[in-house]
N, C-alpha and C positions, 0 to 999 in steps of 0.2 A: 236850230236854224242851218241849215246846210251852206257854205260860203262864208259866215261868219264866225267868229273866236265863240267858242262853245268850253264850258267844265270839262269835256273829256279830250279838247284839241288845244290847253293853252295850260301854261304852267306858269306861278308867279317864283321870284323869287326876291330881295332885297333891291337885288340890281336889273333882270332881265323880264321882260313879256313875251312869250310867247304863243303863236298863235298860227293855223292852219288853212288857208285859202281852197275849199274845193272851187277846181274850176272847171268842172260836170255841173255846178249847182247855179241856184236863179243869180247869183252876186255875184259885181264884176269884183274884180280884183281892187278894184280904186275903194267898192264899198266896201270890205272887207277890212283893208286897212285902216280906214276911219273908224268903222268900230270898235276896231283895235287897240288905235291910240286913243280914243273916246270911255275904253274900259281902261285901259294902263294910264290915264291921265284923272280918272276919280270923274268925269264931268259927262253931261247928255252928250249926244251925238248931234242934236244941233245946236250944240257949243259951239259961238263963235271962232272959240277958239284952236276947234277941231276943223281945220283945211289945207287939204294941201297944194290949193295954188300959188302959196310963194315958194314953196320946195321945187316941187314935180307937176309938170303937167298930168293931171289923172285920167283922159283920154290916149296922152300915150303911154301912162304904167301899161294901162289895160292892153295896150297893142302889141308892146313890149314880148309880154308875157302870156298872148294870146300863143295855143299849142302850132304846130307847125303843120302848114298844108297835109301832110298825109297825117296830123292828130296826133303822131309825135310832143312831149313837153320842151319847150328849152329849161331842160333840168339844170342844164351847167350857167344857166344866166343869173345874174344878182346885180341887186341895185341898191344903193345907199344914200339917205337923203336924212335933213334933218329939219324939226318940224317943233315950231315953239322948244327948240332947247334936247328934244327926245330925237337918238341916235334910232332910224327906222333904216333895219335892210330884209329886203325881198327876195326871196328866191325863187327861181325856174319852178321848183318843188312846190312850189305852195307857201314855204315856212318864211313867219313874218316874225321878226326877231325887233322887241325896242327896250331899248337900252334909255333911261331916265337921266335926265340933267343929274350929272354929280352934285353931291348934297357939299355944302359950304358952311 
């Protein structure tokens, strides 16, 4: 699925989850982040624990990383926020990095 985390665009380690958003694909960036979070958390994407609204406005996230008027990506931009203890970093390059809560 273009725009979503897929086996070719993600890697897992004990502490970091990576996914890539395709800005030319059908999914919005916020949708890609939601799917990556659900996958990282090991829950269904419709699970109520997977929501951006308490952390960041999904529409604003999509607008922030929308390509410039001339079509060039906002590759230097980054935004970090937390969702249910997961640290999420989104880059203008389309990279999404999710770090799970520290295990105690």
